[in-house]
DOVEXVO-119417 format. One record per atom (N, C-alpha, C, CB): residue number from 1; atom name; x, y, z. Coordinates in steps of 0.001 Angstrom, whole numbers. Glycine has a CB too. Example, Ala and Ser with C-alpha at 12.3 -4.5 7.8 and 13.67 -1.06 7.14 Angstrom:
2
<1; "N"; <13190; -5690; 7800>>
<1; "CA"; <12300; -4500; 7800>>
<1; "C"; <13200; -3300; 7800>>
<1; "CB"; <11308; -4473; 9046>>
<2; "N"; <12850; -2250; 7080>>
<2; "CA"; <13670; -1060; 7140>>
<2; "C"; <12900; 30; 7870>>
<2; "CB"; <14084; -598; 5725>>
! end
This chain:
107
<1; "N"; <94351; 182361; 86572>>
<1; "CA"; <94124; 182476; 85149>>
<1; "C"; <95388; 182993; 84462>>
<1; "CB"; <92930; 183401; 84866>>
<2; "N"; <95498; 182659; 83198>>
<2; "CA"; <96611; 183122; 82373>>
<2; "C"; <96108; 184241; 81472>>
<2; "CB"; <97220; 181953; 81528>>
<3; "N"; <96744; 185408; 81574>>
<3; "CA"; <96309; 186602; 80852>>
<3; "C"; <97410; 187061; 79906>>
<3; "CB"; <95931; 187736; 81837>>
<4; "N"; <97027; 187278; 78647>>
<4; "CA"; <97944; 187813; 77653>>
<4; "C"; <97562; 189271; 77398>>
<4; "CB"; <97906; 186971; 76329>>
<5; "N"; <98534; 190170; 77545>>
<5; "CA"; <98302; 191605; 77379>>
<5; "C"; <98738; 192012; 75974>>
<5; "CB"; <99070; 192432; 78463>>
<6; "N"; <97826; 192611; 75234>>
<6; "CA"; <98075; 193037; 73857>>
<6; "C"; <99226; 194041; 73798>>
<6; "CB"; <96803; 193651; 73246>>
<7; "N"; <99894; 194113; 72658>>
<7; "CA"; <101033; 195017; 72531>>
<7; "C"; <100639; 196482; 72520>>
<7; "CB"; <101790; 194702; 71286>>
<8; "N"; <99363; 196794; 72316>>
<8; "CA"; <98934; 198191; 72363>>
<8; "C"; <98825; 198702; 73805>>
<8; "CB"; <97589; 198350; 71649>>
<9; "N"; <98872; 197795; 74764>>
<9; "CA"; <98774; 198158; 76177>>
<9; "C"; <100132; 198014; 76860>>
<9; "CB"; <97722; 197284; 76888>>
<10; "N"; <100280; 198686; 77972>>
<10; "CA"; <101516; 198613; 78736>>
<10; "C"; <101570; 197288; 79497>>
<10; "CB"; <101631; 199813; 79710>>
<11; "N"; <102689; 196595; 79386>>
<11; "CA"; <102852; 195295; 80047>>
<11; "C"; <102713; 195383; 81558>>
<11; "CB"; <104197; 194706; 79702>>
<12; "N"; <102942; 196577; 82121>>
<12; "CA"; <102875; 196729; 83581>>
<12; "C"; <101462; 196568; 84136>>
<12; "CB"; <103415; 198083; 83979>>
<13; "N"; <100454; 196535; 83270>>
<13; "CA"; <99095; 196257; 83740>>
<13; "C"; <99033; 194901; 84434>>
<13; "CB"; <98097; 196299; 82567>>
<14; "N"; <99863; 194000; 83997>>
<14; "CA"; <99882; 192660; 84583>>
<14; "C"; <100219; 192644; 86059>>
<14; "CB"; <100857; 191808; 83855>>
<15; "N"; <100960; 193634; 86520>>
<15; "CA"; <101299; 193713; 87947>>
<15; "C"; <100068; 193887; 88823>>
<15; "CB"; <102262; 194861; 88192>>
<16; "N"; <99014; 194465; 88261>>
<16; "CA"; <97792; 194702; 89031>>
<16; "C"; <96899; 193468; 89082>>
<16; "CB"; <97021; 195869; 88439>>
<17; "N"; <97231; 192456; 88313>>
<17; "CA"; <96408; 191244; 88272>>
<17; "C"; <96983; 190200; 89224>>
<17; "CB"; <96325; 190676; 86827>>
<18; "N"; <97064; 190563; 90481>>
<18; "CA"; <97656; 189699; 91501>>
<18; "C"; <96920; 188368; 91591>>
<18; "CB"; <97646; 190396; 92861>>
<19; "N"; <97691; 187333; 91780>>
<19; "CA"; <97126; 185993; 91889>>
<19; "C"; <96932; 185317; 90547>>
<19; "CB"; <95819; 186053; 92605>>
<20; "N"; <97303; 185989; 89465>>
<20; "CA"; <97158; 185442; 88116>>
<20; "C"; <98474; 185593; 87375>>
<20; "CB"; <96009; 186148; 87344>>
<21; "N"; <98665; 184756; 86367>>
<21; "CA"; <99844; 184869; 85523>>
<21; "C"; <99501; 185820; 84383>>
<21; "CB"; <100308; 183467; 84983>>
<22; "N"; <100247; 186897; 84250>>
<22; "CA"; <100019; 187862; 83173>>
<22; "C"; <101339; 188170; 82487>>
<22; "CB"; <99369; 189163; 83717>>
<23; "N"; <101316; 188131; 81167>>
<23; "CA"; <102490; 188477; 80376>>
<23; "C"; <102027; 189219; 79135>>
<23; "CB"; <103315; 187209; 79995>>
<24; "N"; <102986; 189799; 78440>>
<24; "CA"; <102637; 190623; 77280>>
<24; "C"; <102965; 189915; 75970>>
<24; "CB"; <103370; 191962; 77343>>
<25; "N"; <102340; 190406; 74919>>
<25; "CA"; <102625; 189925; 73573>>
<25; "C"; <104115; 190088; 73272>>
<25; "CB"; <101769; 190682; 72526>>
<26; "N"; <104686; 191219; 73683>>
<26; "CA"; <106107; 191465; 73444>>
<26; "C"; <106981; 190422; 74136>>
<26; "CB"; <106489; 192865; 73923>>
<27; "N"; <106680; 190130; 75376>>
<27; "CA"; <107490; 189157; 76132>>
<27; "C"; <107391; 187752; 75545>>
<27; "CB"; <107054; 189131; 77598>>
<28; "N"; <106273; 187471; 74894>>
<28; "CA"; <106100; 186166; 74254>>
<28; "C"; <106811; 186119; 72898>>
<28; "CB"; <104603; 185852; 74077>>
<29; "N"; <107293; 187282; 72427>>
<29; "CA"; <107955; 187346; 71127>>
<29; "C"; <106988; 187399; 69963>>
<29; "CB"; <108857; 186172; 70961>>
<30; "N"; <105774; 187866; 70229>>
<30; "CA"; <104718; 187870; 69222>>
<30; "C"; <104378; 189268; 68703>>
<30; "CB"; <103485; 187237; 69790>>
<31; "N"; <105252; 190225; 68882>>
<31; "CA"; <104993; 191588; 68409>>
<31; "C"; <104743; 191585; 66912>>
<31; "CB"; <106171; 192521; 68751>>
<32; "N"; <103778; 192384; 66476>>
<32; "CA"; <103476; 192528; 65057>>
<32; "C"; <102554; 191473; 64486>>
<32; "CB"; <104724; 192519; 64296>>
<33; "N"; <102194; 190471; 65272>>
<33; "CA"; <101288; 189426; 64789>>
<33; "C"; <99855; 189957; 64832>>
<33; "CB"; <101426; 188119; 65645>>
<34; "N"; <99108; 189723; 63770>>
<34; "CA"; <97729; 190206; 63662>>
<34; "C"; <96812; 189461; 64626>>
<34; "CB"; <97216; 190051; 62222>>
<35; "N"; <95676; 190091; 64944>>
<35; "CA"; <94780; 189605; 65996>>
<35; "C"; <94291; 188169; 65835>>
<35; "CB"; <93609; 190489; 66069>>
<36; "N"; <93899; 187760; 64632>>
<36; "CA"; <93413; 186388; 64457>>
<36; "C"; <94472; 185371; 64810>>
<36; "CB"; <92951; 186166; 63033>>
<37; "N"; <95656; 185559; 64297>>
<37; "CA"; <96771; 184648; 64589>>
<37; "C"; <97172; 184757; 66059>>
<37; "CB"; <97987; 184959; 63677>>
<38; "N"; <97098; 185967; 66596>>
<38; "CA"; <97451; 186198; 68000>>
<38; "C"; <96499; 185442; 68933>>
<38; "CB"; <97423; 187709; 68320>>
<39; "N"; <95217; 185484; 68637>>
<39; "CA"; <94246; 184738; 69455>>
<39; "C"; <94482; 183237; 69335>>
<39; "CB"; <92799; 185080; 69032>>
<40; "N"; <94858; 182802; 68146>>
<40; "CA"; <95184; 181390; 67941>>
<40; "C"; <96391; 180980; 68777>>
<40; "CB"; <95454; 181112; 66457>>
<41; "N"; <97432; 181812; 68773>>
<41; "CA"; <98624; 181534; 69588>>
<41; "C"; <98298; 181559; 71081>>
<41; "CB"; <99730; 182555; 69279>>
<42; "N"; <97461; 182494; 71481>>
<42; "CA"; <97053; 182568; 72890>>
<42; "C"; <96346; 181287; 73306>>
<42; "CB"; <96134; 183785; 73130>>
<43; "N"; <95482; 180809; 72449>>
<43; "CA"; <94759; 179572; 72729>>
<43; "C"; <95721; 178380; 72794>>
<43; "CB"; <93680; 179329; 71658>>
<44; "N"; <96623; 178286; 71825>>
<44; "CA"; <97595; 177184; 71797>>
<44; "C"; <98488; 177177; 73031>>
<44; "CB"; <98456; 177275; 70545>>
<45; "N"; <98744; 178347; 73582>>
<45; "CA"; <99614; 178470; 74756>>
<45; "C"; <98818; 178554; 76055>>
<45; "CB"; <100501; 179697; 74620>>
<46; "N"; <97569; 178158; 75990>>
<46; "CA"; <96687; 178004; 77145>>
<46; "C"; <96446; 179272; 77943>>
<46; "CB"; <97241; 176982; 78042>>
<47; "N"; <96357; 180402; 77237>>
<47; "CA"; <95932; 181628; 77907>>
<47; "C"; <94415; 181591; 78028>>
<47; "CB"; <96411; 182907; 77129>>
<48; "N"; <93913; 182136; 79105>>
<48; "CA"; <92467; 182182; 79344>>
<48; "C"; <91855; 183497; 78876>>
<48; "CB"; <92172; 181978; 80824>>
<49; "N"; <92650; 184565; 78951>>
<49; "CA"; <92143; 185907; 78680>>
<49; "C"; <93135; 186676; 77825>>
<49; "CB"; <91866; 186663; 79991>>
<50; "N"; <92597; 187414; 76851>>
<50; "CA"; <93394; 188335; 76044>>
<50; "C"; <92920; 189738; 76391>>
<50; "CB"; <93257; 188039; 74491>>
<51; "N"; <93809; 190540; 76942>>
<51; "CA"; <93494; 191902; 77392>>
<51; "C"; <93965; 192887; 76330>>
<51; "CB"; <94163; 192215; 78777>>
<52; "N"; <93047; 193717; 75823>>
<52; "CA"; <93381; 194630; 74741>>
<52; "C"; <92704; 195988; 74908>>
<52; "CB"; <92991; 194021; 73411>>
<53; "N"; <93218; 196948; 74193>>
<53; "CA"; <92597; 198265; 74120>>
<53; "C"; <91959; 198477; 72765>>
<53; "CB"; <93619; 199361; 74398>>
<54; "N"; <92007; 197468; 71910>>
<54; "CA"; <91480; 197526; 70544>>
<54; "C"; <89967; 197305; 70566>>
<54; "CB"; <92174; 196467; 69638>>
<55; "N"; <89225; 198388; 70456>>
<55; "CA"; <87759; 198308; 70520>>
<55; "C"; <87147; 197657; 69287>>
<55; "CB"; <87177; 199691; 70695>>
<56; "N"; <87894; 197538; 68216>>
<56; "CA"; <87384; 196948; 66976>>
<56; "C"; <87627; 195452; 66868>>
<56; "CB"; <88007; 197630; 65802>>
<57; "N"; <88399; 194894; 67763>>
<57; "CA"; <88765; 193488; 67664>>
<57; "C"; <87546; 192579; 67555>>
<57; "CB"; <89594; 193088; 68859>>
<58; "N"; <86529; 192827; 68344>>
<58; "CA"; <85341; 191969; 68339>>
<58; "C"; <84594; 192038; 67012>>
<58; "CB"; <84407; 192361; 69474>>
<59; "N"; <84754; 193135; 66290>>
<59; "CA"; <84104; 193274; 64992>>
<59; "C"; <84956; 192678; 63872>>
<59; "CB"; <83815; 194745; 64704>>
<60; "N"; <86248; 192584; 64103>>
<60; "CA"; <87178; 192087; 63086>>
<60; "C"; <87400; 190579; 63179>>
<60; "CB"; <88506; 192802; 63211>>
<61; "N"; <87159; 190002; 64348>>
<61; "CA"; <87425; 188577; 64569>>
<61; "C"; <86185; 187878; 65108>>
<61; "CB"; <88603; 188390; 65541>>
<62; "N"; <86011; 186643; 64721>>
<62; "CA"; <84958; 185816; 65285>>
<62; "C"; <85521; 185193; 66567>>
<62; "CB"; <84468; 184711; 64259>>
<63; "N"; <85376; 185915; 67659>>
<63; "CA"; <86004; 185492; 68913>>
<63; "C"; <85401; 184205; 69479>>
<63; "CB"; <85886; 186595; 69939>>
<64; "N"; <84192; 183857; 69066>>
<64; "CA"; <83559; 182645; 69603>>
<64; "C"; <84278; 181376; 69162>>
<64; "CB"; <82102; 182580; 69169>>
<65; "N"; <85113; 181465; 68135>>
<65; "CA"; <85841; 180279; 67673>>
<65; "C"; <87081; 179988; 68513>>
<65; "CB"; <86243; 180452; 66223>>
<66; "N"; <87422; 180881; 69424>>
<66; "CA"; <88607; 180715; 70255>>
<66; "C"; <88214; 180375; 71688>>
<66; "CB"; <89466; 181984; 70224>>
<67; "N"; <89084; 179648; 72372>>
<67; "CA"; <88849; 179303; 73782>>
<67; "C"; <89513; 180330; 74697>>
<67; "CB"; <89386; 177880; 74096>>
<68; "N"; <89517; 181572; 74248>>
<68; "CA"; <90120; 182664; 74997>>
<68; "C"; <89083; 183772; 75126>>
<68; "CB"; <91425; 183183; 74305>>
<69; "N"; <88880; 184262; 76338>>
<69; "CA"; <87996; 185413; 76528>>
<69; "C"; <88768; 186668; 76136>>
<69; "CB"; <87478; 185504; 78011>>
<70; "N"; <88074; 187631; 75564>>
<70; "CA"; <88690; 188890; 75175>>
<70; "C"; <88136; 189992; 76068>>
<70; "CB"; <88434; 189204; 73669>>
<71; "N"; <89041; 190715; 76710>>
<71; "CA"; <88647; 191844; 77552>>
<71; "C"; <89129; 193119; 76874>>
<71; "CB"; <89234; 191715; 79008>>
<72; "N"; <88175; 193992; 76551>>
<72; "CA"; <88483; 195254; 75892>>
<72; "C"; <88410; 196367; 76927>>
<72; "CB"; <87508; 195526; 74704>>
<73; "N"; <89527; 197040; 77132>>
<73; "CA"; <89550; 198168; 78060>>
<73; "C"; <89040; 199404; 77329>>
<73; "CB"; <90988; 198406; 78630>>
<74; "N"; <88009; 200007; 77858>>
<74; "CA"; <87414; 201181; 77234>>
<74; "C"; <87703; 202429; 78058>>
<74; "CB"; <85902; 200993; 77064>>
<75; "N"; <88972; 202747; 78131>>
<75; "CA"; <89431; 203941; 78836>>
<75; "C"; <89495; 205090; 77832>>
<75; "CB"; <90827; 203703; 79516>>
<76; "N"; <89880; 206269; 78301>>
<76; "CA"; <90005; 207435; 77433>>
<76; "C"; <91247; 207373; 76553>>
<76; "CB"; <90033; 208695; 78263>>
<77; "N"; <92018; 206344; 76701>>
<77; "CA"; <93240; 206138; 75928>>
<77; "C"; <93872; 204841; 76369>>
<77; "CB"; <94230; 207321; 76098>>
<78; "N"; <94988; 204489; 75735>>
<78; "CA"; <95635; 203215; 76090>>
<78; "C"; <96870; 203402; 76953>>
<78; "CB"; <96016; 202460; 74837>>
<79; "N"; <97138; 204640; 77352>>
<79; "CA"; <98286; 204899; 78214>>
<79; "C"; <98050; 204261; 79584>>
<79; "CB"; <98540; 206425; 78353>>
<80; "N"; <99142; 203898; 80233>>
<80; "CA"; <99067; 203213; 81524>>
<80; "C"; <98240; 203985; 82548>>
<80; "CB"; <100460; 202984; 82067>>
<81; "N"; <98422; 205288; 82634>>
<81; "CA"; <97692; 206054; 83652>>
<81; "C"; <96185; 206088; 83382>>
<81; "CB"; <98232; 207479; 83718>>
<82; "N"; <95771; 205753; 82163>>
<82; "CA"; <94339; 205715; 81847>>
<82; "C"; <93752; 204310; 81959>>
<82; "CB"; <94105; 206252; 80447>>
<83; "N"; <94566; 203284; 81760>>
<83; "CA"; <94065; 201908; 81815>>
<83; "C"; <94245; 201246; 83179>>
<83; "CB"; <94756; 201079; 80771>>
<84; "N"; <95261; 201654; 83914>>
<84; "CA"; <95522; 201048; 85221>>
<84; "C"; <94333; 201160; 86182>>
<84; "CB"; <96736; 201696; 85847>>
<85; "N"; <93595; 202279; 86193>>
<85; "CA"; <92437; 202351; 87093>>
<85; "C"; <91334; 201317; 86789>>
<85; "CB"; <91847; 203735; 87025>>
<86; "N"; <91364; 200699; 85617>>
<86; "CA"; <90366; 199680; 85268>>
<86; "C"; <90735; 198287; 85775>>
<86; "CB"; <90183; 199635; 83767>>
<87; "N"; <91964; 198116; 86219>>
<87; "CA"; <92430; 196786; 86620>>
<87; "C"; <91678; 196195; 87814>>
<87; "CB"; <93887; 196851; 86946>>
<88; "N"; <91251; 196980; 88808>>
<88; "CA"; <90458; 196362; 89875>>
<88; "C"; <89162; 195731; 89349>>
<88; "CB"; <90126; 197401; 90941>>
<89; "N"; <88532; 196365; 88365>>
<89; "CA"; <87318; 195786; 87762>>
<89; "C"; <87656; 194506; 87012>>
<89; "CB"; <86643; 196798; 86805>>
<90; "N"; <88734; 194536; 86248>>
<90; "CA"; <89151; 193340; 85506>>
<90; "C"; <89464; 192213; 86485>>
<90; "CB"; <90389; 193645; 84609>>
<91; "N"; <90202; 192520; 87523>>
<91; "CA"; <90569; 191523; 88523>>
<91; "C"; <89331; 190910; 89176>>
<91; "CB"; <91468; 192150; 89589>>
<92; "N"; <88348; 191738; 89492>>
<92; "CA"; <87119; 191250; 90116>>
<92; "C"; <86313; 190355; 89171>>
<92; "CB"; <86262; 192426; 90571>>
<93; "N"; <86417; 190605; 87865>>
<93; "CA"; <85627; 189860; 86889>>
<93; "C"; <86332; 188640; 86299>>
<93; "CB"; <85235; 190769; 85786>>
<94; "N"; <87638; 188525; 86500>>
<94; "CA"; <88414; 187472; 85836>>
<94; "C"; <87794; 186080; 85955>>
<94; "CB"; <89801; 187441; 86405>>
<95; "N"; <87348; 185724; 87103>>
<95; "CA"; <86820; 184371; 87319>>
<95; "C"; <85504; 184123; 86570>>
<95; "CB"; <86611; 184132; 88810>>
<96; "N"; <84856; 185181; 86101>>
<96; "CA"; <83560; 185024; 85432>>
<96; "C"; <83667; 184913; 83921>>
<96; "CB"; <82672; 186177; 85776>>
<97; "N"; <84847; 185179; 83368>>
<97; "CA"; <84997; 185177; 81915>>
<97; "C"; <84868; 183770; 81347>>
<97; "CB"; <86342; 185778; 81520>>
<98; "N"; <84214; 183685; 80191>>
<98; "CA"; <84020; 182407; 79520>>
<98; "C"; <84744; 182421; 78165>>
<98; "CB"; <82502; 182110; 79333>>
<99; "N"; <85244; 181284; 77720>>
<99; "CA"; <85938; 181224; 76434>>
<99; "C"; <85092; 181798; 75298>>
<99; "CB"; <86318; 179786; 76114>>
<100; "N"; <85719; 182588; 74437>>
<100; "CA"; <85030; 183179; 73301>>
<100; "C"; <84243; 184431; 73606>>
<100; "CB"; <84130; 182192; 72721>>
<101; "N"; <84096; 184743; 74850>>
<101; "CA"; <83317; 185908; 75284>>
<101; "C"; <84125; 187183; 75103>>
<101; "CB"; <82882; 185759; 76754>>
<102; "N"; <83435; 188270; 74740>>
<102; "CA"; <84061; 189590; 74698>>
<102; "C"; <83439; 190411; 75810>>
<102; "CB"; <83879; 190286; 73295>>
<103; "N"; <84274; 190939; 76680>>
<103; "CA"; <83814; 191740; 77817>>
<103; "C"; <84449; 193109; 77696>>
<103; "CB"; <84172; 191067; 79192>>
<104; "N"; <83620; 194113; 77761>>
<104; "CA"; <84113; 195504; 77714>>
<104; "C"; <84138; 196045; 79140>>
<104; "CB"; <83208; 196412; 76780>>
<105; "N"; <85280; 196604; 79526>>
<105; "CA"; <85437; 197153; 80873>>
<105; "C"; <85794; 198619; 80733>>
<105; "CB"; <86530; 196379; 81692>>
<106; "N"; <84943; 199454; 81291>>
<106; "CA"; <85174; 200905; 81224>>
<106; "C"; <85105; 201528; 82603>>
<106; "CB"; <84153; 201575; 80299>>
<107; "N"; <85320; 202835; 82630>>
<107; "CA"; <85316; 203539; 83915>>
<107; "C"; <83955; 203508; 84604>>
<107; "CB"; <85743; 204974; 83714>>
! end
């Protein structure tokens, strides 16, 4: 699967998603782009999953209109040491995500 990591999260989370292609919004040159346009770009560039720490994204965007699943990390913060422990759960669930779906992953 192709995973796009939101700019609010550390790009190094992608290292834990072994067997999948993971890159960050920053590496794609999309820093500062708002969520609706960002999901559109993710879809156009054939990403399967958008990984974010933004708990409000699902309320701000109609995610069902996109062919990208949104995974919201619900850790105690967005720092790497707080989100990295959630990556085994994300990795285990990756194959089950469906386009337009919002999945919340917490401790």
